[in-house]
N, C-alpha and C positions, 0 to 999 in steps of 0.2 A: 247457911246456904239458902235458907228460905228467901231472905231479902234479895240475894243475888239473882236467883232464877226469876223472881218477880220483876226485878229491874231489867233482866234480859228480855222478858216478854214485853215490857213497856217499850224498850228500844226497838224491838221487832215491829210493834204496831206503829211506832212513831216514824218508821222509815217512810220517806216520801212516796215510795213505790208501792207500799202496802195498800191493797185495794179497798179493804172494808172500812168505809167512812163511819159506819155505826160503831165499830170497835174504837176508832180514833176518838169519837165523841165520848164514849164511855170512859176512856182513859183520861181525856182532857177534863172531864167533869169530876174526876176522882171516884167514878162509879164502876170501875173494873175491880171486882173483889177477887183476891187470889188466895189459894191454899196450896202449900207445897206438901206433896205426899212422897212416899218412898219409891215404890216400883209399880208400874202399871200392870205388871204380870203377877201382882200379889194383892191379897185382900187385906193387908195389914192396916190400911187407913180407911177402909170402907165405912165403918161406923161413924168416924169423925167427919168424913166427907158427906155422909147422909145428914148428919146433924147440921152441918154448916149450910148445906143446900136447903134444908127446911127453914133455917133461920133467914137465909137470903130471900126465900119465897115469902116468908112472913113479913119481913121488912118492906118488901115491895108492895104487899097488900096494904100496908099502912101509909105508904108514900109512893104512889105510882109515877115515878120519875122515868122519863124515857132514857134509853141508852144506858142500861145497866146490865152487867154480865157477871157470872161467877166462873172463874177459871181454876181448874185443878191442874197443877203443874207437877209432873212426876219426875223424880231425879234420874230415872232410868227405866229399863235399859235403853241405851242410846244407839243400838245397832239393829233395831227391829226393821224388818221388811214391811212393805205396805200391808201385806196380808197378815203378818204377825201383829202389827199395831191394831189393825181392824179387829182381830180376834180378841186381843186383850182389852180393847176399848169396850167391846160388847160384854166381855166377862165382868168388867166393872159395872156397866149399866145393869146387867142381870143381877149382880150382887146388891146393888142399890135398890132395885125393884123388890127383891126378896125381903130386904129389911123394911121397905115401905109397907109391904103386905104384913109382915110379922108385927109391925107396930099398929096394925089395924087401920091403915089408910087406904081408902078405896080408889080405884082407878076412875078417872073422870069419865062419866058415861057419854059425854058429848063427842068423844073421839074414840077411835078404835085402838085396842091394845095389840092388834094383829099387825106385825111389821110388814106384811105383804099387802095390807089394805092402804089405798091411796089416802085415807083419812086417819092414818096412824099418827099418834103423838105420844111422847113420854109424859106420864103423869106421876108426879111425886107430891106428897103432902096433901092429898085430897083434891077436891074439885077446884077448878079454875087455876090450877098451877101446872101448866103445860110447858114442856121444855123442848127446845131444839138444840142438838149438840153439834159443835164444830170441833173436829179432831185435828191436831197439829202434831207433827213429829219430824225428826231430822231427815228421813228418807222419803218424804212425800213427793209424788211426781209433780204436783202443782206447786209452784213457788209460793203462793199465798198461804199454803199449809205447811211450809218447810221451816219449822222452828227447831231450835237446838234441843228441846226436851219434849217427850211425849206429853201432850196436854189435851184436856177436855174442857171446852168452854160451853157453859150452859146459858142459853138465852131463853127468856120467857116469851111464849107465843103472844101473850097479852100485848106486848109492845108492838108486835107486827100489826095486830088488829087496831091498836090506837093510831098507828101511822096511816093505816088505810082509812080510818074514820076522818083523819085530818087531811086526806088526799096528798100525803107525802110519800107513801110507800113506793109507788111506781117510779117516781123520780129518784129515790134513794137506790132502789134496785137497779135501775138503768145505769146510774153512776158507778155502782160496784162492779157490774158486769163489764162496763167499758174499761174501767181501770184494771180489772183482772185480765181482760183480753190484751191490753197493752203490756202488762207484766209477763204473761205467759205465751203470748202469740196466738192464743185461741181461747174461746169461751169454754168454761168448765162444762163438759157434756152431762154432768150429773145434776146440775142446777135445774130446778123446776119449781113451779108454783105449787103451794100446798093444795092437795086434792087432785092433782094430775097424776103423780106417781107417789109411792110411799117415800116420806122424807128420810126413812131409815137408810135408804140408798145413798144419801148425801153426807151422813155423819162423818165417816172416816176420811173422806176426800179421795178414796180410791175409785177409779172408774170400774164399775162392775157390770157384768153382762145381764141380759134378761133372765138368765137361768140362776142368777145369784139368789141364795137362800139365807135370810138373816137368822142367826142363831138364837135370837131373843124370843122369849115368851113371857106372858103374864097370866097367872092363874085366874081363870074366869070366875072363880068362886069368891074372889076378894071384893064382894059387893058392899053391903051396908057395914059401915065401920065408923068409929069415932074419928074426929079430926084433931090429932095431937098438936097441930099448929095453934089451935086455940089455947092449948095449955101453955104455950110459950108466952102468950099475952098475960096469963095469970102470974107468970114468974117475973114479969118486967115491972 
């Protein structure tokens, strides 16, 4: 089934109406890495997901190629409401964070670990490995997020910064917003630039109110720690 769901994701992204041109570029370059897991409401695959996410981050540090993503596609459940998907997505993120801390990996001090902070980002695998998550699932209200399987796509923040340095970010962002508006009939109200509101509000794709409270937390005590990604280099 693994190859089947990965093929389904590829077809979803290849659809001419799909708005994210960055995802299309990653797929076209063979840089959309996928892993098929059992259930998003279960911790069954979390250790393997964290291992593969670390490897993905390490590989990127060795070859900083633009438009690369890591997608975790869950085989179910397929009947989740938007709120249920959001809850289980954050359960998986929380579990990955706890494994990150258990392995002695520090949160990146350049960003906030507080999901209510406008400067919040997910940090896995030590410093300079920041991630933005895009959630997809069958019952998403936004068409661009409405994929057949619950899915979490991890994108590296470093790529956004590179695009900014190359003066390509604003053009790419405008293209995605325009395409999304044509697909859905409106601009996604949750989209915002980093630093204006917490990006945690954007992950699941559900429109949340000002009163929404993110269930995520990261232990502030996980300061100085070794960087196990370096160990991956020793094994290669």
